[in-house]
C-alpha positions in Angstrom: -4.5 -5.2 5.1 -6.7 -7.1 7.6 -5.1 -9.6 9.9 -6.0 -13.2 8.9 -6.1 -15.9 11.6 -7.2 -18.4 9.0 -7.7 -17.7 5.3 -10.9 -19.4 4.7 -12.1 -18.1 1.4 -12.8 -20.9 -0.9 -15.0 -22.0 -3.7 -17.1 -25.0 -4.7 -16.7 -26.4 -8.1 -19.7 -26.7 -10.4 -20.7 -23.1 -9.8 -21.2 -23.3 -6.0 -19.3 -20.4 -4.4 -18.1 -20.0 -0.9 -18.9 -16.5 0.4 -16.4 -16.1 3.3 -13.8 -13.4 2.9 -10.1 -14.1 2.2 -7.6 -12.3 4.3 -5.7 -9.5 2.4 -2.3 -11.1 2.7 -3.5 -14.3 1.1 -5.5 -12.4 -1.5 -2.4 -10.8 -2.9 -0.8 -14.2 -3.3 -3.8 -16.2 -4.4 -4.6 -13.6 -7.1 -1.8 -14.9 -9.2 -2.3 -18.6 -8.4 -4.6 -20.6 -10.8 -7.4 -22.6 -9.3 -7.3 -26.3 -10.0 -10.4 -28.4 -10.5 -11.2 -32.1 -10.3 -14.3 -32.8 -12.3 -14.3 -36.5 -11.0 -14.3 -35.4 -7.4 -16.0 -32.1 -6.9 -15.2 -30.8 -3.4 -14.5 -27.8 -1.4 -10.9 -26.5 -1.8 -9.0 -23.5 -0.5 -7.4 -21.0 -2.9 -4.0 -22.0 -1.5 -5.2 -25.7 -1.3 -4.8 -25.9 2.5 -6.1 -24.0 5.5 -3.2 -22.4 7.3 -3.0 -21.0 10.8 -1.5 -17.5 11.4 1.8 -19.0 12.7 2.2 -21.2 9.6 1.6 -18.2 7.4 4.2 -16.2 9.2 6.7 -19.1 8.7 5.9 -19.3 5.0 6.5 -15.5 4.8 9.9 -16.0 6.4 10.9 -19.0 4.3 10.0 -17.5 1.0 11.1 -14.0 1.9 7.8 -12.4 1.0 9.0 -9.1 2.2 10.9 -8.7 -1.1 14.0 -6.7 -1.9 14.0 -2.9 -1.7 13.8 -1.6 -5.3 17.0 0.2 -6.3 15.1 3.0 -8.1 13.4 4.5 -5.1 14.2 8.1 -4.1 14.1 11.4 -5.8 14.6 11.1 -9.5 16.7 13.3 -11.9 13.6 15.3 -12.7 13.2 16.0 -9.0 10.1 13.8 -8.8 9.3 10.3 -7.5 9.5 7.2 -9.7 6.7 6.1 -12.0 4.8 2.9 -11.3 5.5 -0.5 -12.9 2.9 -2.0 -15.2 1.4 -4.0 -12.2 -1.8 -2.9 -10.5 -0.3 -2.5 -7.0 1.2 1.0 -7.1 0.0 4.7 -7.2 2.2 7.8 -7.7 1.7 11.5 -8.2 4.3 11.3 -10.9 1.9 9.4 -13.2 -0.1 11.1 -15.9 -3.5 12.2 -14.7 -5.1 10.2 -17.4 -3.8 7.0 -15.9 -6.7 6.1 -13.6 -5.0 2.9 -12.3 -1.7 4.5 -11.1 -2.3 8.3 -10.8 -3.0 10.0 -7.5 -3.1 13.7 -6.8 -0.5 15.5 -4.7 -1.2 17.2 -1.4 -0.9 20.8 -0.3 -0.1 21.2 3.3 -1.3 24.9 3.4 -4.4 24.4 1.2 -6.8 24.3 4.1 -5.2 26.6 6.6 -5.9 30.2 7.5 -2.3 30.6 8.8 0.3 28.9 6.6 3.1 26.9 8.1 6.6 26.2 6.9 8.0 22.9 5.6 9.5 21.9 8.9 6.2 22.1 10.7 4.4 20.2 7.9 7.1 17.5 7.9 6.6 17.0 11.7 2.8 16.7 11.1 3.4 14.1 8.4 5.7 12.0 10.5 3.3 12.1 13.4 0.5 10.9 11.2 2.6 8.1 9.7 3.4 6.8 13.1 -0.2 7.1 14.5 -2.3 5.9 11.5 -1.9 2.2 10.7 -4.4 1.3 7.9 -5.1 -2.4 7.8 -2.7 -2.9 10.8 0.4 -2.6 8.7 3.4 -1.6 10.7 5.1 1.6 9.4 8.9 1.9 9.7 10.6 5.1 8.7 13.8 3.9 6.9 15.0 7.2 5.4 14.3 10.8 6.3 15.7 14.0 4.8 14.5 17.7 5.0 12.3 17.1 2.0 11.9 13.4 1.6 10.6 10.4 3.6 10.7 6.7 2.8 8.5 4.4 4.9 8.2 0.6 4.8 4.8 -0.8 5.7 4.8 -4.4 6.7 1.8 -6.6 6.8 1.0 -8.3 10.2 1.1 -12.0 9.1 3.1 -12.7 6.0 5.5 -9.8 6.3 4.7 -8.4 2.9 6.3 -4.9 2.5 5.0 -1.8 0.7 7.3 1.1 0.0 5.7 4.6 0.6 7.6 7.8 -0.3 6.8 11.4 0.3 8.5 14.4 -1.4 8.2 18.0 -0.5 8.7 19.7 -3.8 11.3 22.4 -4.2 10.4 26.1 -4.3 8.0 28.1 -2.2 4.9 26.1 -2.9 3.4 23.8 -0.3 3.0 20.7 -2.5 3.8 17.2 -1.3 4.1 14.3 -3.8 4.0 10.6 -2.9 4.3 7.1 -4.2 3.0 3.9 -2.6 3.8 0.5 -4.1 3.9 -3.2 -3.2 7.1 -5.1 -3.7 5.4 -8.4 -4.4 2.5 -9.6 -6.6 0.5 -8.0 -9.4 -2.5 -6.7 -7.5 -3.0 -5.0 -4.1 -6.8 -4.9 -4.0 -6.5 -1.1 -3.5 -4.5 -1.4 -0.3 -2.0 1.3 -1.4 -4.7 3.7 -2.4 -6.7 3.2 0.7 -3.6 3.7 2.8 -2.9 7.0 1.2 -6.5 8.1 1.6 -6.4 7.2 5.3 -3.2 9.3 5.8 -4.7 12.2 3.9 -7.9 12.2 5.9 -5.9 12.5 9.1 -3.8 15.3 7.6 -6.9 17.2 6.6 -7.6 17.7 10.2 -4.4 19.7 10.4 -5.1 21.8 7.2 -3.7 19.6 4.4 -5.8 19.1 1.3 -5.6 17.1 -1.9 -4.9 19.3 -4.9 -7.6 17.7 -6.9 -10.2 14.9 -6.7 -8.9 11.5 -5.6 
């Protein structure tokens, strides 16, 4: 999500719209906040009612603990897959049914585009390097758990400290499939941040021979 020095998106009442863009951190929060109107005094108002500086936003993030609590259902499930998404529109997962166009995303194959296949250990190193080097929307990735076949990364936004949980699972057996799940801890909408993040990671991995198993 983009860094926001001052979230200046606003709207005029009586059908006059302000066209400046709202920073992504604020969009997530403002999406669930109703806009108030004052018919007697039409005026320009912010979606959060005040214009805040970056330092003030950071303070708000700390005070209200916008990072959220780590969900207790993360990790490999009993069916050896990753968890499904909640009903909110801020999560994608390869475990979802392909007919779910909001939450489903296709798994990857780390040997799908190579002439010479590599083993899981090599593919894991490639994935970790890409996670550390690619920072979509300036989120800071932090690897909080790593196993031979599983990685959990926390992506933290630059201003409010909002946290998204991203998991990768190398499926058992001799196949080269990698499943993943990317979800926001807070809010109901993510404005496609999770999907764009996964796409950015995949595009970098494609340079190494990874491919998506079907259309994204």
